[in-house]
C-alpha positions as CSV (number, residue, x, y, z in Angstrom):
1,X,0.0,0.0,0.0
2,X,1.5,3.3,-1.1
3,X,1.4,6.5,1.1
4,X,-1.5,8.0,-0.7
5,X,-3.6,4.8,-0.2
6,X,-2.5,4.9,3.5
7,X,-3.7,8.5,3.8
8,X,-7.1,7.6,2.4
9,X,-7.5,4.4,4.4
10,X,-10.9,4.3,6.1
11,X,-10.4,4.9,9.9
12,X,-12.1,1.6,10.9
13,X,-9.9,-0.3,8.6
14,X,-6.8,1.4,10.0
15,X,-7.8,0.4,13.5
16,X,-8.3,-3.2,12.3
17,X,-4.7,-3.2,10.9
18,X,-3.3,-1.6,14.0
19,X,-4.9,-4.4,16.1
20,X,-3.5,-7.0,13.7
21,X,-0.1,-5.4,13.9
22,X,0.2,-5.2,10.1
23,X,0.1,-1.4,10.2
24,X,1.7,1.0,12.8
25,X,0.0,4.2,13.9
26,X,3.4,5.8,13.2
27,X,3.3,4.7,9.6
28,X,-0.3,5.9,9.2
29,X,0.4,9.3,10.9
30,X,3.5,9.8,8.7
31,X,1.4,9.2,5.6
32,X,-1.1,11.9,6.7
33,X,1.8,14.3,7.5
34,X,3.4,13.7,4.1
35,X,0.1,14.1,2.3
36,X,-0.5,17.4,4.1
37,X,3.0,18.7,2.9
38,X,1.9,17.9,-0.6
39,X,-1.7,19.3,-0.8
40,X,-2.0,21.9,2.0
41,X,-0.4,24.7,-0.1
42,X,-3.3,24.2,-2.5
43,X,-6.2,23.6,-0.1
44,X,-5.4,25.4,3.2
45,X,-7.5,23.2,5.4
46,X,-5.2,22.9,8.4
47,X,-4.2,26.3,9.8
48,X,-2.5,24.8,12.9
49,X,-0.7,21.5,12.9
50,X,0.9,19.6,15.8
51,X,2.9,17.0,13.9
52,X,5.7,16.5,16.3
53,X,3.3,16.0,19.2
54,X,1.1,13.7,17.0
55,X,4.1,11.5,16.1
56,X,5.0,11.2,19.8
57,X,1.4,10.1,20.6
58,X,1.5,7.7,17.6
59,X,4.6,6.1,19.0
60,X,2.9,5.5,22.3
61,X,-0.1,4.0,20.5
62,X,2.3,1.8,18.5
63,X,3.9,0.5,21.7
64,X,0.5,-0.4,23.2
65,X,-0.6,-2.4,20.1
66,X,2.8,-4.1,19.9
67,X,2.6,-5.1,23.5
68,X,-0.9,-6.4,23.2
69,X,-2.2,-4.0,25.8
70,X,-5.8,-2.8,26.0
71,X,-6.4,-0.1,23.4
72,X,-9.1,2.5,23.2
73,X,-11.8,3.1,20.6
74,X,-9.7,5.6,18.5
75,X,-6.3,4.6,19.7
76,X,-3.6,6.1,17.3
77,X,-6.0,7.8,14.8
78,X,-5.4,11.3,13.7
79,X,-8.5,13.4,14.3
80,X,-8.8,16.9,12.8
81,X,-10.5,19.2,15.4
82,X,-12.5,22.2,14.1
83,X,-11.0,25.5,15.3
84,X,-14.1,26.5,17.3
85,X,-14.0,24.0,20.2
86,X,-11.4,24.3,22.9
87,X,-8.6,22.1,24.1
88,X,-7.0,23.2,27.4
89,X,-3.6,24.8,26.8
90,X,-3.9,24.9,23.0
91,X,-4.9,27.7,20.7
92,X,-8.5,28.1,19.5
93,X,-9.0,31.1,17.3
94,X,-12.6,30.6,15.9
95,X,-11.1,31.8,12.6
96,X,-11.0,35.4,13.9
97,X,-8.2,37.9,14.2
98,X,-9.8,39.0,17.4
99,X,-9.0,35.6,18.9
100,X,-5.6,34.9,17.3
101,X,-3.9,34.7,20.7
102,X,-6.6,32.8,22.5
103,X,-5.5,29.7,24.5
104,X,-8.2,27.2,25.7
105,X,-8.8,27.2,29.4
106,X,-10.9,24.0,29.3
107,X,-11.4,21.2,26.9
108,X,-14.8,21.1,25.1
109,X,-16.9,18.0,26.0
110,X,-16.6,16.3,22.6
111,X,-12.9,16.9,22.4
112,X,-12.5,15.5,25.9
113,X,-14.3,12.4,24.7
114,X,-12.2,12.0,21.6
115,X,-8.9,12.4,23.4
116,X,-10.0,10.0,26.1
117,X,-10.8,7.5,23.4
118,X,-7.3,7.7,22.1
119,X,-7.8,10.1,19.2
120,X,-4.7,12.1,18.4
121,X,-5.1,15.9,17.7
122,X,-2.7,16.3,14.8
123,X,-4.2,19.6,13.5
124,X,-7.0,22.2,13.9
125,X,-9.2,22.5,10.9
126,X,-10.2,25.9,9.3
127,X,-13.5,27.5,10.0
128,X,-15.1,30.8,8.9
129,X,-15.0,33.5,11.5
130,X,-17.1,32.3,14.5
131,X,-18.7,29.7,12.2
132,X,-20.9,32.5,10.8
133,X,-21.3,31.3,7.2
134,X,-21.1,28.4,4.9
135,X,-17.9,29.4,3.1
136,X,-14.5,29.0,4.8
137,X,-12.8,32.4,4.2
138,X,-11.3,34.5,6.9
139,X,-8.9,37.4,7.4
140,X,-6.9,35.3,9.8
141,X,-6.3,32.1,7.8
142,X,-7.3,33.2,4.2
143,X,-9.3,31.0,1.8
144,X,-9.8,27.3,2.2
145,X,-10.5,25.6,-1.1
146,X,-12.3,22.5,-2.3
147,X,-9.9,19.8,-3.3
148,X,-12.3,18.6,-6.0
149,X,-12.1,22.1,-7.6
150,X,-9.9,24.7,-6.1
151,X,-11.9,27.6,-7.4
152,X,-14.9,26.6,-5.3
153,X,-15.6,26.4,-1.6
154,X,-15.5,23.3,0.5
155,X,-18.5,24.8,2.3
156,X,-18.6,25.8,5.9
157,X,-18.5,26.2,8.6
158,X,-16.8,22.9,9.0
159,X,-15.1,23.5,5.7
160,X,-11.5,22.8,6.9
161,X,-12.6,19.4,8.3
162,X,-14.3,18.4,5.1
163,X,-11.4,19.6,2.9
164,X,-8.9,17.8,5.0
165,X,-10.8,14.5,4.8
166,X,-11.3,14.8,1.1
167,X,-7.6,15.7,0.7
168,X,-6.4,12.7,2.8
169,X,-4.9,14.7,5.6
170,X,-7.0,13.5,8.5
171,X,-8.4,10.1,9.4
172,X,-11.6,11.6,11.0
173,X,-12.7,15.1,11.7
174,X,-15.1,17.1,13.9
175,X,-17.7,19.7,12.9
176,X,-20.6,21.7,14.3
177,X,-23.9,22.5,12.7
178,X,-26.1,25.5,13.4
179,X,-27.5,26.0,9.9
180,X,-25.9,23.2,7.9
181,X,-22.2,23.5,8.9
182,X,-21.6,19.7,9.0
183,X,-23.9,18.7,6.1
184,X,-23.0,21.4,3.6
185,X,-19.2,20.7,3.6
186,X,-20.0,17.0,3.7
187,X,-22.0,17.4,0.5
188,X,-19.5,19.7,-1.3
189,X,-16.6,17.3,-0.5
190,X,-18.2,13.9,-1.1
191,X,-18.4,12.8,2.6
192,X,-20.7,11.5,5.2
193,X,-21.7,13.8,8.1
194,X,-24.4,13.6,10.7
195,X,-26.3,16.4,12.4
196,X,-27.4,14.3,15.4
197,X,-30.5,14.9,17.4
198,X,-30.1,18.1,19.6
199,X,-28.6,17.0,22.9
200,X,-27.3,13.7,21.6
201,X,-23.7,15.0,21.7
202,X,-22.6,17.4,24.6
203,X,-21.6,20.9,23.7
204,X,-20.1,24.1,25.1
205,X,-22.0,26.8,26.9
206,X,-23.9,28.9,25.9
207,X,-24.8,27.3,22.5
208,X,-25.4,23.9,24.2
209,X,-28.8,25.5,25.0
210,X,-29.5,26.7,21.5
211,X,-31.7,24.0,19.9
212,X,-30.3,24.9,16.4
213,X,-26.7,24.0,17.3
214,X,-25.1,20.6,17.5
215,X,-21.6,19.0,17.3
216,X,-21.0,16.0,15.2
217,X,-18.6,14.0,13.0
218,X,-17.5,14.1,9.3
219,X,-15.9,11.1,7.6
220,X,-15.1,9.5,4.2
221,X,-17.3,6.5,4.9
222,X,-20.6,5.9,6.7
223,X,-19.0,3.4,9.0
224,X,-16.3,5.9,10.0
225,X,-19.0,8.5,10.7
226,X,-20.7,6.1,13.1
227,X,-17.4,5.3,14.7
228,X,-16.8,8.9,15.6
229,X,-20.4,9.6,16.5
230,X,-20.4,6.8,19.0
231,X,-17.3,8.4,20.7
232,X,-18.8,12.0,20.7
233,X,-22.2,11.1,22.0
234,X,-23.5,10.6,25.5
235,X,-24.2,12.7,28.6
236,X,-21.5,15.0,30.0
237,X,-21.3,16.5,33.5
238,X,-21.0,20.0,32.1
239,X,-24.0,19.9,29.7
240,X,-27.4,19.7,31.3
241,X,-29.2,19.0,28.0
242,X,-27.0,16.1,26.9
243,X,-29.2,13.1,26.5
244,X,-29.2,10.0,28.8
245,X,-28.5,7.2,28.3
246,X,-25.8,7.2,25.6
247,X,-27.0,5.9,22.3
248,X,-24.6,3.4,20.7
249,X,-25.3,3.1,17.0
250,X,-24.6,-0.1,15.0
251,X,-22.2,0.1,12.1
252,X,-23.4,-3.3,10.6
253,X,-25.1,-3.4,7.2
254,X,-28.8,-3.9,7.7
255,X,-31.5,-4.5,5.0
256,X,-33.8,-1.7,4.1
257,X,-36.4,-4.1,2.9
258,X,-39.9,-2.8,3.7
259,X,-38.6,0.8,4.6
260,X,-40.8,3.5,3.2
261,X,-38.9,6.6,2.2
262,X,-40.4,10.0,1.2
263,X,-38.7,12.2,-1.3
264,X,-39.0,16.0,-1.7
265,X,-37.0,17.5,-4.6
266,X,-37.1,21.0,-3.2
267,X,-38.7,21.1,0.2
268,X,-41.5,23.1,-1.3
269,X,-39.7,26.3,-2.2
270,X,-36.0,26.0,-3.1
271,X,-34.7,26.5,-6.6
272,X,-32.6,23.4,-7.3
273,X,-30.1,22.9,-10.1
274,X,-30.7,20.2,-12.7
275,X,-27.5,18.5,-11.8
276,X,-28.3,18.3,-8.1
277,X,-31.8,17.0,-8.9
278,X,-30.5,14.3,-11.3
279,X,-27.9,13.1,-8.8
280,X,-30.6,13.0,-6.0
281,X,-32.9,10.9,-8.2
282,X,-30.0,8.6,-9.0
283,X,-29.3,8.2,-5.2
284,X,-33.0,7.2,-4.7
285,X,-32.5,4.4,-7.2
286,X,-29.7,3.1,-4.9
287,X,-32.2,3.0,-2.0
288,X,-34.7,1.2,-4.2
289,X,-32.0,-1.4,-5.0
290,X,-31.4,-1.8,-1.3
291,X,-35.0,-2.8,-0.8
292,X,-36.7,0.5,0.2
293,X,-39.8,2.0,-1.4
294,X,-39.5,5.6,-2.4
295,X,-42.4,8.0,-2.9
296,X,-42.3,11.7,-3.8
297,X,-44.3,13.9,-1.4
298,X,-45.6,17.4,-1.5
299,X,-44.0,19.1,1.5
300,X,-45.8,22.5,1.6
301,X,-43.1,24.6,3.2
302,X,-42.5,28.2,2.1
303,X,-39.7,30.7,2.1
304,X,-40.9,32.3,5.4
305,X,-38.9,29.4,7.0
306,X,-35.7,31.2,6.1
307,X,-36.9,34.5,7.5
308,X,-37.7,32.7,10.8
309,X,-34.4,31.0,10.9
310,X,-32.5,34.3,10.4
311,X,-34.6,35.9,13.1
312,X,-33.5,33.2,15.5
313,X,-29.8,33.2,14.4
314,X,-29.4,36.9,14.2
315,X,-31.1,37.4,17.6
316,X,-28.9,34.9,19.4
317,X,-25.8,34.5,17.2
318,X,-25.4,38.0,16.0
319,X,-26.3,39.4,19.4
320,X,-23.6,37.3,21.1
321,X,-20.9,38.8,18.8
322,X,-22.1,42.4,18.8
323,X,-19.9,43.8,21.6
324,X,-16.8,42.1,20.2
325,X,-17.4,43.3,16.6
326,X,-18.1,46.9,17.8
327,X,-14.7,47.2,19.3
328,X,-13.0,47.0,15.9
329,X,-15.4,46.4,13.0
330,X,-12.8,46.5,10.3
331,X,-11.0,43.4,11.6
332,X,-14.0,41.2,11.0
333,X,-15.3,39.6,7.9
334,X,-18.3,41.1,6.0
335,X,-20.5,38.1,6.8
336,X,-19.8,38.5,10.6
337,X,-20.6,42.2,10.5
338,X,-23.8,41.5,8.5
339,X,-24.9,39.0,11.1
340,X,-24.3,41.5,13.9
341,X,-26.1,44.3,12.0
342,X,-29.0,42.0,11.4
343,X,-29.3,41.4,15.1
344,X,-29.7,45.1,16.0
345,X,-33.3,45.4,14.7
346,X,-34.5,42.0,15.8
347,X,-37.3,41.8,18.3
348,X,-38.4,39.2,20.9
349,X,-41.6,38.9,18.9
350,X,-39.7,37.8,15.8
351,X,-37.7,35.3,17.9
352,X,-40.9,33.8,19.2
353,X,-42.4,33.7,15.7
354,X,-39.4,31.6,14.6
355,X,-40.5,29.0,17.1
356,X,-44.1,29.1,15.8
357,X,-42.8,28.7,12.2
358,X,-40.9,25.6,13.3
359,X,-44.1,24.2,14.9
360,X,-46.0,24.7,11.6
361,X,-43.2,23.1,9.7
362,X,-43.3,20.0,11.9
363,X,-47.1,19.8,11.5
364,X,-46.4,19.2,7.8
365,X,-43.4,16.9,8.3
366,X,-45.2,14.8,10.9
367,X,-47.8,13.9,8.2
368,X,-44.9,12.6,6.1
369,X,-43.4,10.6,8.9
370,X,-46.8,9.1,9.7
371,X,-46.4,7.0,6.5
372,X,-42.6,7.0,5.9
373,X,-39.6,6.2,8.0
374,X,-37.3,8.7,6.3
375,X,-37.3,11.8,4.2
376,X,-34.7,12.4,1.5
377,X,-33.9,15.7,-0.2
378,X,-30.8,17.4,-1.6
379,X,-28.3,18.8,0.9
380,X,-27.5,21.8,-1.3
381,X,-29.4,23.2,-4.3
382,X,-26.1,24.0,-6.1
383,X,-22.9,22.0,-5.7
384,X,-20.9,25.0,-4.4
385,X,-20.1,28.7,-4.7
386,X,-16.8,30.4,-5.3
387,X,-14.2,29.9,-2.6
388,X,-13.7,33.7,-2.2
389,X,-17.4,34.3,-1.8
390,X,-18.0,36.8,1.0
391,X,-21.5,35.5,1.9
392,X,-23.0,39.0,1.6
393,X,-22.6,40.8,-1.7
394,X,-21.8,38.1,-4.3
395,X,-24.5,37.0,-6.6
396,X,-25.5,33.3,-6.7
397,X,-27.5,32.0,-9.6
398,X,-29.4,28.7,-9.8
399,X,-31.1,27.9,-13.1
400,X,-30.4,31.5,-14.1
401,X,-32.3,32.8,-11.0
402,X,-30.6,34.9,-8.3
403,X,-30.9,33.4,-4.8
404,X,-29.7,34.6,-1.4
405,X,-25.9,34.3,-1.2
406,X,-25.9,32.9,2.3
407,X,-28.9,30.5,2.6
408,X,-30.4,30.4,-0.9
409,X,-28.2,27.6,-2.1
410,X,-28.2,25.4,1.0
411,X,-31.2,23.2,2.0
412,X,-30.1,22.4,5.5
413,X,-31.5,25.3,7.6
414,X,-35.0,23.8,8.0
415,X,-33.6,20.9,9.9
416,X,-31.8,23.1,12.4
417,X,-35.2,24.6,13.1
418,X,-36.4,21.0,13.5
419,X,-33.2,19.9,15.3
420,X,-34.7,17.0,17.1
421,X,-34.8,15.3,13.7
422,X,-31.3,13.7,13.0
423,X,-29.9,14.2,9.5
424,X,-27.1,12.5,7.6
425,X,-25.6,14.0,4.5
426,X,-24.4,11.4,2.1
427,X,-22.8,11.8,-1.4
428,X,-25.0,11.5,-4.4
429,X,-22.7,12.2,-7.4
430,X,-20.7,15.0,-9.0
431,X,-21.5,18.1,-10.9
432,X,-19.7,19.1,-14.1
433,X,-17.4,21.3,-12.0
434,X,-16.1,18.1,-10.5
435,X,-17.5,19.0,-7.1
436,X,-19.7,16.4,-5.3
437,X,-23.3,16.8,-4.5
438,X,-25.2,15.3,-1.6
439,X,-28.5,14.1,-0.2
440,X,-30.0,14.6,3.3
441,X,-31.4,11.5,5.0
442,X,-33.8,12.9,7.5
443,X,-35.1,10.8,10.4
444,X,-38.0,11.0,12.8
445,X,-37.3,12.7,16.1
446,X,-34.6,11.0,18.1
447,X,-34.1,8.2,15.5
448,X,-30.4,8.7,14.9
449,X,-30.0,4.9,14.5
450,X,-32.4,5.0,11.5
451,X,-30.5,7.6,9.5
452,X,-27.2,5.9,10.2
453,X,-28.5,2.5,9.2
454,X,-29.8,4.0,6.0
455,X,-26.5,5.7,5.2
456,X,-24.6,2.4,5.8
457,X,-27.0,0.4,3.6
458,X,-26.8,3.1,0.9
459,X,-23.0,3.1,0.9
460,X,-22.9,-0.7,0.9
461,X,-25.1,-0.8,-2.2
462,X,-23.4,2.2,-3.9
463,X,-19.8,1.4,-3.1
464,X,-17.2,3.0,-0.9
465,X,-15.6,6.2,-2.3
466,X,-11.9,7.4,-2.1
467,X,-10.6,3.9,-2.8
468,X,-8.5,4.9,-5.8
469,X,-7.4,7.8,-8.0
470,X,-10.7,7.7,-9.9
471,X,-12.7,8.4,-6.8
472,X,-10.4,10.9,-5.2
473,X,-10.1,14.7,-5.8
474,X,-8.0,15.9,-8.7
475,X,-7.3,19.4,-7.3
476,X,-8.4,21.0,-10.6
477,X,-8.2,24.7,-10.8
478,X,-11.3,25.8,-12.8
């Protein structure tokens, strides 16, 4: 196995080889480090690396495997940690110039779980400033690019995690999702990522109390996604909304025979590109081949959903950043300033109305789930936007029609409003640009096991990606 194949080795297979003593964590780590030296100048996914420390940790893991000692769930695996959750004694910048010297005073609950499980923090992955948008572009770290097409974005806000995985520079990676920040980059980079049920994974204060926000994993395979999700999930002493008991999800392939799946091509109101629609319909054929029945449904949602979502996000998210941005507005990105400006005129009544909109949405969705086990729809309406897009002033066109630069091309926000429904983003194909497209597999409330089982069965039927040059990014430049 050459070094590129080693870099793209699925995490669960690497662990099997570690246990069999046919692959050393040191060899695997070195392959990732070498790969980063090759591709990072093009992609810019890992703004902070800790390769010397990571190699020391890999040597300790190697010794444990060699001696036949008890090993932990992620023992020796390199996990890219999004630069918006803290690790005690290590920098966390949130992608902002204002936080460039910030050192973590505590370790975030999910990072604590990963480190305790033997995961090695070899790098921090790039994020837009304070995770405020779905493109990964900051004044602190510059532009992160999609390895499938360097002119386009890998998405955001977990764009660095997605670009690293697609580039072969991390075995696993973490993300967070408040409007699509796990699912959008999973889609644009050809990955699996789960937005778990709110409270399934513990989170940091104060956004652990925001029902739009969750932490979760991204991975190149569905089985790897479940591997990391099972580590990240479960109650934590510092998060009062983390769900008891811990849910352990199976990674075994299960039949979808008899499953009834609903399909919405546009969730009632999105403009969707022909390429995305065609790839979504091809993905539905995979579910049919796996034994499921698929039926198109009329989900009568309307664009007021996005107005409600922005009222919620600006009220809380923008409001939380206002004081910091006001100290030095010019040091912040346009998308951060726009979020703060939007918060200034928001009212409590609008915030409450966002909740009422969510209840009306669920009244429609519950009718679908009364007859179907899952809902499938595209993750994004367009495969991606330009890497340098500022999220505010650039024009985005779908089928020749102008849509909102920030949320008009992503179809993820409704399921943050309905954040007790778990959602997996899975790859559906590629656009002519070379960039992947994705589908959202939406489950009934608290049914995280269903969406993961569907993703694993789908991948089993469709085939595992990133297994050779033909299924890996080409780093094209146009």
